[in-house]
Backbone as a printed PyTorch tensor [residue, N CA C, xyz], in Angstrom:
tensor([[[-13.6080,  44.3980,  -3.0400],
         [-13.9470,  45.4890,  -4.0200],
         [-13.5460,  47.0590,  -3.3430]],

        [[-12.6510,  47.7320,  -4.3200],
         [-12.3820,  48.4660,  -3.6750],
         [-13.4960,  49.9390,  -3.8190]],

        [[-13.7120,  51.1750,  -2.6920],
         [-14.5350,  51.9970,  -2.6840],
         [-15.0450,  52.4110,  -4.5170]],

        [[-13.7960,  52.8290,  -5.1620],
         [-13.9980,  53.3570,  -6.1460],
         [-14.2990,  52.4990,  -7.4380]],

        [[-14.4640,  51.1040,  -7.4020],
         [-15.3250,  50.5090,  -8.4650],
         [-16.5660,  50.0670,  -7.9240]],

        [[-16.9450,  50.2840,  -6.2980],
         [-18.3650,  49.8510,  -5.6550],
         [-19.2690,  51.3500,  -6.3210]],

        [[-18.4990,  52.3840,  -6.1770],
         [-19.0940,  53.7080,  -6.4400],
         [-19.5360,  53.8080,  -8.0780]],

        [[-18.2570,  53.4430,  -8.6100],
         [-18.4300,  53.7000, -10.2540],
         [-19.7410,  52.2480, -10.6680]],

        [[-19.6190,  51.3920, -10.2170],
         [-20.9160,  50.4870, -10.5150],
         [-21.9630,  50.5990, -10.2740]],

        [[-22.0570,  51.1510,  -8.8490],
         [-23.4270,  52.1740,  -8.7110],
         [-24.1200,  53.1950,  -9.4570]],

        [[-23.1170,  53.9430,  -9.6590],
         [-23.3610,  55.0680, -10.5850],
         [-23.6660,  54.4320, -11.9550]],

        [[-23.0410,  53.2220, -12.7670],
         [-23.3450,  52.7980, -14.0330],
         [-25.0340,  52.1890, -13.8420]],

        [[-25.3610,  51.3780, -12.5500],
         [-26.3910,  50.8670, -12.7340],
         [-27.5630,  51.5830, -12.7710]],

        [[-27.1100,  53.0380, -12.5770],
         [-28.7720,  53.6140, -12.4740],
         [-28.4040,  54.7390, -13.3820]],

        [[-27.9610,  54.7000, -13.9490],
         [-27.8650,  55.5130, -15.4620],
         [-29.0140,  55.4650, -16.3750]],

        [[-29.4260,  56.7850, -16.3450],
         [-30.1590,  56.9800, -17.6390],
         [-29.8440,  57.9780, -18.7510]],

        [[-29.0040,  58.0630, -19.0000],
         [-28.4670,  59.3060, -19.8210],
         [-29.4870,  58.9570, -21.1840]],

        [[-29.4800,  57.7080, -21.3380],
         [-29.4910,  57.2870, -23.0560],
         [-31.1730,  58.0040, -22.8600]],

        [[-32.1940,  58.0290, -21.8530],
         [-33.2700,  58.1010, -21.9140],
         [-33.6800,  59.9750, -21.6180]],

        [[-33.1700,  60.3660, -20.7100],
         [-33.0790,  62.1080, -19.9290],
         [-32.0900,  62.8960, -20.4780]],

        [[-31.0230,  62.4690, -21.3990],
         [-30.1680,  63.0980, -22.2380],
         [-29.7250,  62.4040, -23.4250]],

        [[-30.5950,  62.1180, -24.4910],
         [-30.1220,  61.2870, -25.4920],
         [-29.5670,  62.1530, -26.8120]],

        [[-28.8240,  61.4610, -27.3550],
         [-28.2540,  62.2900, -28.7820],
         [-29.3240,  62.7160, -29.6560]],

        [[-30.1250,  61.7490, -29.7330],
         [-31.1670,  61.4110, -30.5420],
         [-32.5760,  61.1810, -30.3500]],

        [[-33.1920,  59.9340, -30.8630],
         [-33.9730,  59.4350, -30.0600],
         [-33.7680,  58.2310, -28.5400]],

        [[-34.6860,  59.2200, -27.8140],
         [-34.3570,  58.3310, -26.5270],
         [-34.4350,  57.0020, -26.6710]],

        [[-33.8450,  56.3970, -25.5220],
         [-33.8690,  54.5300, -25.2530],
         [-35.6480,  54.2850, -25.5230]],

        [[-35.6890,  52.9260, -26.8030],
         [-37.2780,  52.8910, -26.0300],
         [-37.8840,  52.2360, -25.4920]],

        [[-37.2640,  51.8290, -23.8970],
         [-37.2440,  50.8230, -22.9660],
         [-36.7920,  51.6490, -21.9790]],

        [[-37.3990,  51.0350, -20.2520],
         [-36.6110,  52.1320, -19.2430],
         [-34.8150,  51.2100, -19.3670]],

        [[-34.2970,  51.6040, -18.8910],
         [-32.6060,  51.7740, -18.8850],
         [-32.5250,  50.4480, -18.1500]],

        [[-31.6190,  49.3670, -18.2850],
         [-31.3280,  48.3870, -17.5850],
         [-29.7130,  48.1130, -17.8110]],

        [[-29.0050,  49.0230, -17.2210],
         [-27.3260,  48.4700, -17.7130],
         [-27.0850,  47.5680, -16.8820]],

        [[-26.0100,  46.6530, -17.8070],
         [-25.6560,  45.4330, -17.4810],
         [-23.8690,  45.6580, -17.7580]],

        [[-23.1540,  45.3650, -16.6640],
         [-21.9430,  45.1000, -16.4970],
         [-21.3100,  44.5690, -15.3270]],

        [[-19.7430,  43.7500, -15.1180],
         [-19.4330,  43.4520, -14.2510],
         [-17.9020,  44.3940, -14.2020]],

        [[-17.9990,  44.9210, -13.3800],
         [-16.5740,  45.6340, -12.9800],
         [-15.7150,  44.9860, -11.7380]],

        [[-14.2590,  45.2570, -11.8680],
         [-13.4460,  44.2230, -11.1770],
         [-12.5740,  45.0040, -10.8650]],

        [[-11.6560,  45.1330,  -9.3490],
         [-10.4170,  45.5770,  -9.1180],
         [ -9.4330,  44.7390,  -8.9660]],

        [[ -9.8780,  43.3610,  -9.1750],
         [ -8.6530,  42.5560,  -9.3990],
         [ -8.7110,  41.5100, -10.8580]],

        [[ -9.8320,  41.7240, -11.3010],
         [ -9.6910,  40.7990, -12.5820],
         [ -8.4890,  41.4440, -13.4920]],

        [[ -7.7360,  40.5470, -14.5530],
         [ -6.9780,  41.0360, -15.2190],
         [ -7.3850,  40.8650, -16.8280]],

        [[ -8.3510,  40.4020, -16.8460],
         [ -9.0900,  39.9990, -18.5520],
         [-10.3850,  40.9350, -18.3450]],

        [[-10.5810,  41.4820, -19.3000],
         [-11.8290,  42.2580, -19.6720],
         [-12.4080,  42.1940, -21.0690]],

        [[-13.8890,  42.0040, -21.1750],
         [-14.3640,  41.8470, -22.1840],
         [-15.0060,  43.2830, -22.7850]],

        [[-15.1310,  43.7980, -23.6560],
         [-15.9920,  44.9080, -24.6250],
         [-16.3310,  44.6800, -25.7060]],

        [[-17.8170,  44.1010, -25.0300],
         [-18.6100,  43.4230, -26.5870],
         [-19.3600,  44.8440, -26.9890]],

        [[-20.5720,  44.8480, -27.5000],
         [-21.3930,  45.6830, -28.2950],
         [-22.2220,  46.2120, -27.0730]],

        [[-23.3450,  45.5160, -26.7850],
         [-24.5550,  46.0510, -25.6940],
         [-25.5990,  44.5020, -25.6370]],

        [[-26.1640,  44.6460, -24.9190],
         [-26.7750,  43.6070, -24.2490],
         [-27.7980,  43.3250, -25.2510]],

        [[-28.4820,  42.0960, -25.4120],
         [-29.3880,  41.6620, -26.2890],
         [-30.6800,  41.5380, -25.4340]],

        [[-31.9060,  41.0130, -25.9100],
         [-33.0000,  40.7680, -25.3090],
         [-32.5980,  39.8620, -23.9460]],

        [[-32.0310,  38.8620, -24.3500],
         [-32.1530,  37.9540, -23.4550],
         [-31.3480,  38.4420, -22.1420]],

        [[-30.3110,  39.1010, -22.5370],
         [-29.4150,  39.8300, -21.2640],
         [-30.0340,  40.7970, -20.3260]],

        [[-30.6980,  41.8530, -21.5740],
         [-31.8670,  42.5040, -20.8410],
         [-32.7260,  41.9380, -20.0630]],

        [[-33.3660,  40.8360, -20.4800],
         [-34.1690,  40.3430, -18.9260],
         [-33.4680,  39.7990, -18.1380]],

        [[-32.6830,  38.8160, -17.9700],
         [-31.7120,  38.3490, -17.1940],
         [-31.1210,  39.7960, -16.1890]],

        [[-30.4540,  40.6400, -16.5260],
         [-29.6580,  41.4860, -16.2810],
         [-28.1740,  41.1630, -15.7920]],

        [[-27.5350,  39.8770, -16.5990],
         [-26.1180,  39.3780, -16.5430],
         [-25.6310,  39.3330, -17.4560]],

        [[-24.6520,  39.7640, -17.9740],
         [-23.9370,  39.5980, -19.2040],
         [-23.8680,  38.4580, -19.8380]],

        [[-24.4200,  38.3340, -21.0930],
         [-24.0780,  36.7660, -21.7940],
         [-24.4950,  35.7270, -21.5750]],

        [[-25.7820,  35.5090, -21.1190],
         [-26.8410,  34.7400, -20.7330],
         [-27.2590,  34.3080, -22.1930]],

        [[-26.8340,  34.2850, -22.9850],
         [-27.4030,  33.6150, -24.0410],
         [-26.9640,  32.5810, -24.8440]],

        [[-27.1260,  32.5160, -26.0670],
         [-26.0350,  30.9930, -26.6030],
         [-24.8530,  31.6400, -27.1300]],

        [[-24.5590,  33.5130, -27.2910],
         [-23.5050,  33.8570, -27.7370],
         [-22.9710,  33.6940, -26.6660]],

        [[-22.8330,  33.4190, -25.1180],
         [-22.1640,  33.5590, -24.2470],
         [-21.6560,  32.0570, -24.5620]],

        [[-22.2700,  31.3820, -24.4230],
         [-22.0150,  29.9650, -24.6780],
         [-20.8070,  29.6470, -25.5860]],

        [[-20.9380,  30.3530, -26.7200],
         [-19.7120,  30.1610, -27.5360],
         [-18.6120,  31.0710, -27.3080]],

        [[-19.0590,  32.2350, -26.5890],
         [-17.8000,  33.0770, -26.3800],
         [-16.9900,  32.0870, -25.0400]],

        [[-17.5720,  31.8840, -24.2850],
         [-17.2260,  30.5690, -23.0370],
         [-16.3780,  29.3700, -23.9780]],

        [[-17.0200,  28.6840, -24.5800],
         [-16.3350,  27.8030, -25.5140],
         [-15.0010,  28.3450, -26.0980]],

        [[-15.1790,  29.2070, -26.7390],
         [-13.6370,  30.3720, -27.0240],
         [-12.5160,  30.3520, -26.4700]],

        [[-13.1850,  30.7800, -25.4410],
         [-12.0570,  31.1570, -24.3760],
         [-11.4990,  30.1440, -23.4340]],

        [[-12.4080,  28.6350, -23.7950],
         [-11.9580,  27.4780, -22.5530],
         [-12.0390,  27.6800, -21.3610]],

        [[-13.3360,  28.1480, -21.1440],
         [-13.6220,  28.3570, -19.4760],
         [-14.9740,  28.0400, -19.0310]],

        [[-15.0060,  27.4720, -18.0020],
         [-16.8560,  27.4630, -17.4020],
         [-17.2690,  28.6570, -16.6260]],

        [[-18.5400,  28.3680, -17.0420],
         [-19.5100,  29.0600, -16.6150],
         [-19.4410,  29.9160, -15.2110]],

        [[-18.7360,  29.3750, -14.4170],
         [-18.4960,  29.6710, -13.1030],
         [-17.0070,  30.8230, -12.8930]],

        [[-16.0420,  30.1190, -13.8260],
         [-15.1920,  31.3380, -13.7790],
         [-15.4740,  32.6090, -14.5090]],

        [[-16.2340,  32.3650, -15.8380],
         [-16.5750,  33.5760, -16.4270],
         [-17.6220,  34.5230, -15.6560]],

        [[-18.2270,  34.5810, -14.5960],
         [-18.7460,  35.1310, -13.7290],
         [-18.2750,  35.3540, -12.8800]],

        [[-16.8240,  35.0630, -12.5410],
         [-16.2000,  35.3710, -11.2070],
         [-15.4680,  36.5800, -11.4430]],

        [[-15.7490,  37.7170, -10.7500],
         [-15.6190,  39.3350, -10.9090],
         [-14.0010,  39.3660, -10.6940]],

        [[-13.2720,  38.4310,  -9.6100],
         [-12.5630,  38.4850,  -9.6600],
         [-11.4740,  37.9180, -10.6530]],

        [[-12.2930,  37.3950, -11.5100],
         [-11.2030,  36.8350, -13.0780],
         [-11.3530,  37.7350, -14.1960]],

        [[-12.5680,  37.8880, -14.3880],
         [-13.1080,  38.9180, -15.5600],
         [-14.3100,  40.0010, -14.9220]],

        [[-13.7670,  41.2830, -15.6430],
         [-14.3150,  42.0220, -16.0580],
         [-15.0460,  42.5080, -17.5220]],

        [[-16.6860,  42.3840, -17.5270],
         [-17.3460,  42.7010, -18.7530],
         [-18.0590,  44.2820, -18.7700]],

        [[-17.5320,  45.1050, -19.6700],
         [-18.1460,  46.3360, -19.7480],
         [-18.3440,  46.3720, -21.1100]],

        [[-19.4250,  46.2520, -21.8570],
         [-19.8000,  46.6510, -23.1740],
         [-19.6180,  48.0720, -23.5520]],

        [[-19.8350,  48.1890, -24.5230],
         [-19.9350,  49.5910, -25.5930],
         [-21.0440,  50.6170, -25.2110]],

        [[-22.2310,  49.8010, -25.0730],
         [-23.5840,  50.2050, -24.3970],
         [-23.8350,  49.4100, -23.5230]],

        [[-24.1680,  49.8040, -22.2480],
         [-24.2970,  49.1930, -20.7720],
         [-26.0120,  48.4720, -21.2680]],

        [[-26.7130,  49.4420, -22.0780],
         [-28.2870,  48.9190, -21.9760],
         [-28.1830,  48.0930, -23.3230]],

        [[-29.5180,  47.3080, -23.3670],
         [-30.1430,  46.9780, -24.7500],
         [-30.6230,  48.0450, -25.5680]],

        [[-30.2780,  48.1630, -26.6800],
         [-30.3560,  49.1650, -27.3060],
         [-31.7170,  49.4440, -28.2260]],

        [[-32.5550,  48.1630, -28.2360],
         [-33.6150,  48.0750, -28.9380],
         [-33.5060,  47.3300, -30.0670]],

        [[-34.5020,  47.2790, -30.9330],
         [-34.4150,  46.4940, -32.3280],
         [-34.6650,  47.3380, -33.4050]],

        [[-34.0700,  47.0180, -34.1810],
         [-34.3620,  47.7830, -35.7410],
         [-35.8140,  47.0820, -36.4480]],

        [[-35.7810,  47.8000, -37.7620],
         [-37.1950,  47.3010, -38.3580],
         [-37.1650,  45.5240, -38.7790]],

        [[-36.0620,  45.6160, -38.7110],
         [-35.4910,  43.9530, -39.2300],
         [-35.6470,  42.7580, -38.0500]],

        [[-35.4670,  43.3550, -36.9250],
         [-35.4400,  42.5060, -36.2440],
         [-34.3470,  42.0040, -35.2720]],

        [[-33.0460,  43.0440, -35.8320],
         [-32.1410,  43.4270, -35.4770],
         [-31.6550,  43.9890, -34.3460]],

        [[-30.6040,  43.6040, -33.4980],
         [-30.6150,  44.8930, -32.4570],
         [-29.6290,  46.3330, -32.7290]],

        [[-30.1010,  47.1970, -32.2710],
         [-29.7420,  48.6240, -33.0110],
         [-28.2820,  48.7240, -31.9650]],

        [[-27.4860,  49.7250, -32.8190],
         [-26.4450,  49.6790, -32.3740],
         [-26.0620,  50.3540, -31.2860]],

        [[-25.0060,  50.1210, -30.2140],
         [-24.9310,  50.5090, -28.7160],
         [-25.0600,  52.2350, -28.5210]],

        [[-25.5510,  52.4650, -27.4570],
         [-25.6000,  53.8080, -27.7440],
         [-24.4460,  54.6340, -27.5660]],

        [[-24.2910,  55.5880, -28.3710],
         [-23.3690,  56.4430, -28.1770],
         [-22.8960,  57.1400, -27.0990]],

        [[-24.3130,  57.7960, -26.2310],
         [-24.2840,  58.3310, -24.9980],
         [-23.5550,  57.6090, -23.9870]],

        [[-23.7350,  56.2210, -24.2940],
         [-23.1000,  55.3030, -22.6930],
         [-21.5300,  55.2980, -23.1340]],

        [[-21.1070,  54.9170, -24.2580],
         [-19.6170,  54.7760, -24.3070],
         [-18.8430,  56.4020, -24.1250]],

        [[-19.4000,  57.5540, -24.8550],
         [-18.7780,  58.5650, -24.0460],
         [-18.8700,  58.9520, -22.7000]],

        [[-19.4560,  58.8160, -22.2030],
         [-19.9250,  58.7980, -20.6000],
         [-19.1720,  58.2380, -19.7630]],

        [[-19.3920,  56.7550, -20.1720],
         [-18.7510,  55.7410, -19.3890],
         [-16.8410,  55.2730, -19.8820]],

        [[-17.1490,  55.0250, -20.9310],
         [-15.5460,  54.2240, -20.9790],
         [-14.9050,  54.2860, -20.6580]],

        [[-14.3550,  55.6780, -20.7670],
         [-12.7590,  55.9470, -19.9050],
         [-12.8670,  56.3200, -18.8160]],

        [[-14.1710,  56.1090, -18.1300],
         [-14.0150,  56.2800, -16.3030],
         [-13.7530,  54.6080, -15.9460]],

        [[-14.5960,  53.7880, -16.8640],
         [-14.1270,  52.5190, -16.6800],
         [-13.0590,  51.9740, -16.6420]],

        [[-12.3550,  52.3660, -17.5410],
         [-10.7260,  51.9550, -18.0680],
         [ -9.8280,  52.3070, -16.9550]],

        [[ -9.9120,  53.7490, -16.5020],
         [ -9.1450,  54.5200, -15.5200],
         [ -9.5680,  53.5960, -13.8610]],

        [[-10.7220,  53.1300, -14.1440],
         [-10.6090,  52.3510, -12.5750],
         [-10.4180,  51.0990, -12.5820]],

        [[ -9.6300,  50.2870, -13.7770],
         [ -9.1580,  49.3200, -13.5360],
         [ -7.8010,  49.3890, -14.6420]],

        [[ -6.8370,  50.0070, -13.6510],
         [ -5.8740,  49.8920, -14.4680],
         [ -5.0620,  48.3790, -13.9990]],

        [[ -5.5690,  47.6030, -13.2920],
         [ -4.8890,  46.3730, -13.5790],
         [ -5.0760,  45.3120, -14.5830]],

        [[ -6.0600,  45.8230, -15.3840],
         [ -6.4220,  44.8800, -16.5270],
         [ -4.8940,  44.6380, -17.7380]],

        [[ -4.5900,  43.5570, -17.5150],
         [ -3.4790,  42.9550, -18.7720],
         [ -4.1830,  42.6690, -20.0420]],

        [[ -5.0610,  42.0130, -20.1480],
         [ -5.6560,  41.6160, -21.5040],
         [ -7.2590,  42.0080, -21.7570]],

        [[ -7.5690,  42.4200, -22.6970],
         [ -8.9490,  43.1350, -23.4700],
         [ -9.0860,  42.1790, -24.7790]],

        [[-10.5290,  41.6270, -24.6950],
         [-10.8150,  41.1450, -26.0690],
         [-11.9240,  42.3320, -26.4480]],

        [[-11.7690,  42.5000, -27.2990],
         [-12.0660,  43.5010, -28.3600],
         [-13.2210,  43.0880, -29.1970]],

        [[-14.3070,  42.5780, -28.7030],
         [-15.5240,  41.9180, -29.7430],
         [-16.4940,  42.4590, -30.5610]],

        [[-16.3400,  42.4960, -31.7260],
         [-17.1040,  43.3600, -32.5510],
         [-16.5360,  44.6080, -32.8550]],

        [[-16.9650,  45.4450, -33.9190],
         [-16.5380,  46.6880, -34.8200],
         [-16.3410,  48.0230, -33.8560]],

        [[-17.7250,  47.7920, -33.0870],
         [-17.6760,  49.2070, -32.2360],
         [-16.9120,  49.0970, -31.3710]],

        [[-16.5320,  48.0710, -30.6710],
         [-15.0350,  47.7800, -29.7470],
         [-14.1770,  48.4360, -29.9040]],

        [[-13.8230,  47.8780, -31.4110],
         [-12.7280,  48.0490, -32.1510],
         [-12.1980,  49.3440, -32.5260]],

        [[-13.2070,  49.4940, -33.1330],
         [-13.1450,  51.1570, -33.5280],
         [-12.8160,  51.9720, -32.5010]],

        [[-13.2660,  52.1220, -31.6860],
         [-13.3980,  53.0510, -29.9850],
         [-11.7800,  52.8920, -29.5010]],

        [[-11.0550,  51.2740, -29.2880],
         [-10.1660,  51.4290, -28.6760],
         [ -9.1040,  50.9540, -29.7300]],

        [[ -8.9130,  50.4540, -30.8140],
         [ -7.9970,  50.5390, -31.9930],
         [ -7.6730,  51.9720, -32.7450]],

        [[ -8.6850,  52.4650, -32.9940],
         [ -8.4620,  53.4990, -33.8620],
         [ -8.2200,  53.2010, -34.8580]],

        [[ -7.0260,  53.9940, -35.7670],
         [ -6.5060,  54.1380, -37.0630],
         [ -5.6900,  52.6380, -37.0540]],

        [[ -5.8330,  51.4260, -36.0450],
         [ -5.7320,  50.5940, -36.2740],
         [ -6.3970,  49.2670, -36.8940]],

        [[ -7.8070,  49.7190, -36.8200],
         [ -9.0840,  49.2570, -37.3180],
         [ -9.1310,  49.0670, -38.7690]],

        [[ -9.0490,  48.1040, -39.8020],
         [ -8.7710,  48.0620, -41.0020],
         [-10.5160,  48.3410, -41.4810]],

        [[-10.6060,  47.9810, -42.5220],
         [-11.8830,  48.5680, -43.8230],
         [-13.0850,  47.9570, -43.0290]],

        [[-12.5490,  46.1680, -42.9290],
         [-13.4560,  45.1460, -42.5330],
         [-13.2890,  44.5530, -41.0860]],

        [[-14.3940,  44.2720, -40.3170],
         [-13.8310,  43.7130, -39.2020],
         [-13.1580,  42.1270, -39.4630]],

        [[-13.1280,  41.6850, -40.9390],
         [-12.3500,  40.1440, -40.9850],
         [-11.1160,  40.6640, -40.9260]],

        [[-10.6230,  42.2680, -41.7530],
         [ -9.3180,  42.3650, -41.7340],
         [ -9.0530,  42.7220, -40.2660]],

        [[ -9.5130,  43.4920, -39.7360],
         [ -8.6490,  43.7500, -38.2970],
         [ -8.6410,  42.5160, -37.4500]],

        [[ -9.7520,  41.3680, -37.7380],
         [ -9.5470,  40.0240, -36.5370],
         [ -8.3030,  39.7950, -36.9500]],

        [[ -8.2910,  39.7730, -38.6360],
         [ -7.1400,  39.0370, -39.2710],
         [ -5.8960,  39.3610, -38.8960]],

        [[ -5.7970,  40.9050, -38.2690],
         [ -4.7880,  41.6450, -38.0270],
         [ -4.1700,  41.2820, -36.5530]],

        [[ -4.8310,  40.0090, -36.0930],
         [ -4.6260,  40.4520, -34.9670],
         [ -3.2100,  39.9710, -34.0490]],

        [[ -2.2560,  39.4350, -34.8580],
         [ -1.0170,  39.4560, -34.3320],
         [ -0.3130,  41.1260, -34.2690]],

        [[ -0.4100,  41.4050, -35.1410],
         [  0.1010,  42.9250, -35.3820],
         [ -0.5930,  43.9850, -34.4310]],

        [[ -1.5210,  43.5750, -33.9530],
         [ -2.3580,  44.4240, -32.9890],
         [ -2.0390,  44.1790, -31.4510]],

        [[ -2.0540,  42.8750, -31.2360],
         [ -1.3230,  42.3280, -30.1670],
         [  0.1220,  43.1590, -29.2760]],

        [[  0.7540,  42.8440, -31.0210],
         [  1.9940,  43.3000, -30.9440],
         [  2.5670,  44.5940, -30.4000]],

        [[  1.8830,  45.5830, -31.3070],
         [  1.3780,  46.9530, -30.8700],
         [  1.5100,  47.4890, -29.5550]],

        [[  0.3850,  46.5920, -28.5570],
         [  0.2180,  47.2130, -27.5840],
         [  0.5630,  46.3490, -25.9270]],

        [[  0.5300,  47.3660, -25.4160],
         [  1.3220,  46.3420, -23.9610],
         [  0.8930,  46.2750, -22.8860]],

        [[  0.1190,  47.3330, -22.2660],
         [ -0.6490,  47.0360, -21.1360],
         [ -1.6810,  48.1490, -21.2350]],

        [[ -2.9300,  47.5990, -21.3780],
         [ -3.3650,  46.1460, -21.6400],
         [ -3.1180,  45.7990, -22.9350]],

        [[ -2.9230,  44.4280, -23.4380],
         [ -2.4780,  43.8810, -24.2710],
         [ -4.3880,  43.6930, -25.4080]],

        [[ -4.8920,  44.0500, -26.2690],
         [ -5.7940,  43.9760, -27.4750],
         [ -5.7780,  43.1220, -28.3990]],

        [[ -7.3120,  42.3720, -28.6070],
         [ -7.7540,  41.2210, -28.8790],
         [ -8.5480,  41.2880, -29.5800]],

        [[ -8.5500,  41.4090, -30.7060],
         [-10.1000,  42.0150, -31.6370],
         [-10.4070,  40.3570, -31.9360]],

        [[-11.9670,  40.2050, -31.5500],
         [-12.7160,  39.4330, -32.1150],
         [-13.8560,  39.2790, -32.6250]],

        [[-14.7120,  38.5600, -33.6360],
         [-15.8400,  38.5280, -33.9230],
         [-16.8580,  38.6190, -32.8770]],

        [[-18.3400,  38.6750, -33.0190],
         [-19.3870,  38.9260, -32.4910],
         [-19.5750,  37.2950, -32.1570]],

        [[-19.4490,  36.1680, -31.1740],
         [-19.6770,  34.9980, -30.6960],
         [-21.3340,  34.3970, -31.0860]],

        [[-21.7480,  35.3790, -32.0220],
         [-23.1350,  35.3630, -32.6680],
         [-23.3380,  33.9490, -33.4770]],

        [[-24.2590,  32.9080, -33.6800],
         [-24.5140,  32.3110, -33.9510],
         [-24.7030,  32.6920, -35.6550]],

        [[-25.2200,  33.8760, -35.8170],
         [-25.1200,  34.3510, -37.5740],
         [-24.2280,  34.2540, -37.7250]],

        [[-22.8400,  34.3070, -37.1710],
         [-21.5410,  34.3520, -37.5730],
         [-20.7580,  33.3020, -38.3520]],

        [[-22.0050,  31.9440, -38.2220],
         [-21.2720,  30.7810, -38.5960],
         [-20.6570,  30.6910, -39.7110]],

        [[-21.5070,  31.0290, -40.7020],
         [-20.7460,  31.3190, -42.0910],
         [-18.9860,  32.1210, -42.0850]],

        [[-19.4310,  32.8010, -41.1620],
         [-18.1730,  33.5180, -41.0480],
         [-16.7600,  32.8010, -40.6680]],

        [[-17.0440,  32.0690, -39.5810],
         [-16.1070,  30.8560, -38.9620],
         [-15.8250,  30.2040, -39.9450]],

        [[-16.7340,  29.6360, -40.9600],
         [-16.6160,  28.7210, -41.7890],
         [-15.4140,  28.8920, -42.8000]],

        [[-15.7670,  30.2370, -43.4890],
         [-15.2840,  30.9330, -44.4250],
         [-13.7700,  31.4220, -44.1130]],

        [[-13.7750,  31.2430, -42.4830],
         [-12.1150,  31.9300, -42.0250],
         [-11.8810,  31.1970, -41.2640]],

        [[-11.0510,  29.7110, -41.7720],
         [-10.7520,  28.6910, -40.8440],
         [ -9.2770,  29.0470, -39.8040]],

        [[ -8.5160,  30.1560, -40.4010],
         [ -7.0800,  30.2090, -39.5710],
         [ -8.1450,  31.3460, -38.2650]],

        [[ -9.3150,  31.3630, -38.1140],
         [ -9.7810,  31.7430, -36.6390],
         [ -9.5780,  30.6480, -36.0860]],

        [[-10.0380,  28.9900, -36.4880],
         [-10.4560,  28.2130, -35.3090],
         [ -9.3770,  28.0580, -35.2760]],

        [[ -8.4750,  27.8250, -36.3100],
         [ -7.1440,  26.9070, -36.2900],
         [ -6.0570,  27.4850, -35.3860]],

        [[ -5.8800,  29.1140, -35.7330],
         [ -4.6680,  29.8310, -35.3240],
         [ -4.9420,  31.0750, -33.8810]],

        [[ -6.0970,  31.8080, -33.9990],
         [ -6.3620,  32.5370, -33.3970],
         [ -7.1600,  32.2190, -31.9870]],

        [[ -8.1650,  31.4340, -31.8850],
         [ -8.9950,  30.5520, -30.5660],
         [ -7.4700,  29.9110, -30.0510]],

        [[ -6.4240,  29.0250, -30.6540],
         [ -5.5880,  28.2770, -29.3130],
         [ -4.8410,  29.3500, -28.7890]],

        [[ -4.7910,  30.4740, -29.6050],
         [ -4.0270,  31.7320, -28.8690],
         [ -4.8830,  32.3600, -27.7590]],

        [[ -6.1010,  32.7280, -28.0400],
         [ -7.0230,  33.0920, -27.2180],
         [ -7.0730,  32.5920, -25.7000]],

        [[ -6.9670,  30.9430, -25.9180],
         [ -7.2840,  30.0010, -24.8800],
         [ -5.9210,  30.1530, -24.1880]],

        [[ -4.7350,  30.2050, -24.5220],
         [ -3.2540,  30.3130, -24.1190],
         [ -3.7150,  31.7700, -23.2810]],

        [[ -3.8430,  32.6270, -23.6910],
         [ -3.8090,  34.1990, -23.3560],
         [ -4.8090,  33.8980, -21.6390]],

        [[ -5.5500,  33.6070, -21.9280],
         [ -7.0710,  33.3040, -20.8810],
         [ -6.1000,  32.3810, -19.4280]],

        [[ -5.5260,  31.7270, -20.2090],
         [ -5.0130,  30.4780, -19.3180],
         [ -4.2480,  31.4200, -18.2780]],

        [[ -3.2210,  32.2780, -19.0270],
         [ -1.6700,  32.9980, -18.5650],
         [ -2.3830,  34.1160, -17.8290]],

        [[ -3.3450,  34.9450, -17.8030],
         [ -3.7940,  36.0270, -17.3870],
         [ -5.1400,  35.8350, -16.6470]],

        [[ -5.7300,  34.5250, -16.8230],
         [ -6.9830,  34.7210, -16.0580],
         [ -6.8480,  33.4310, -15.2230]],

        [[ -6.9120,  32.2820, -15.6580],
         [ -6.6700,  30.8900, -14.9930],
         [ -5.8800,  30.7350, -13.8520]],

        [[ -4.5700,  31.3670, -14.5200],
         [ -3.9450,  31.0570, -13.4510],
         [ -3.4180,  32.1900, -12.5590]],

        [[ -4.3130,  33.2760, -12.2730],
         [ -3.9180,  34.5660, -11.3870],
         [ -4.6450,  33.8170,  -9.8870]]])
């Protein structure tokens, strides 16, 4: 790991901006930033923010969503957590808390504004970026984002075609709450997931 990556990782790990300088209400608990940076990985995952289980474990995707994401990618847990193969940097590094209905709040905007550009600049070797959910897609795709997540993910071929390095691939969140969405959109499993596995083999497992 290069000195730059080590320094940035250390800075992120102790970040308390959402408590010390919040845009609105401060984070309702102690910050615990969760990410995996790399100077070797060619693939980067950008999701939303850690959930309750990840907040407790301090490790990305240690929950059923992670199991499903690894299944989508066609990789083992060992490969998933190999920082030489994969970087994981969500839009918000800390668990944002729960809303009144018990769902996760949106990723903290302070986090994205403070860190996303720095993380991207520190990892120029990344070739493929998986944009999981609308927050990551809006941030990185800009005007290419459609009215709904379904439309954005369905436009994955065009989005990949207009991106060079890195190539962006939009995905829905692998939460089990999206079972109905996956069933309603069979093209996702029959067309997009085989291409995802091919790209992971090309950019990650063959490296």
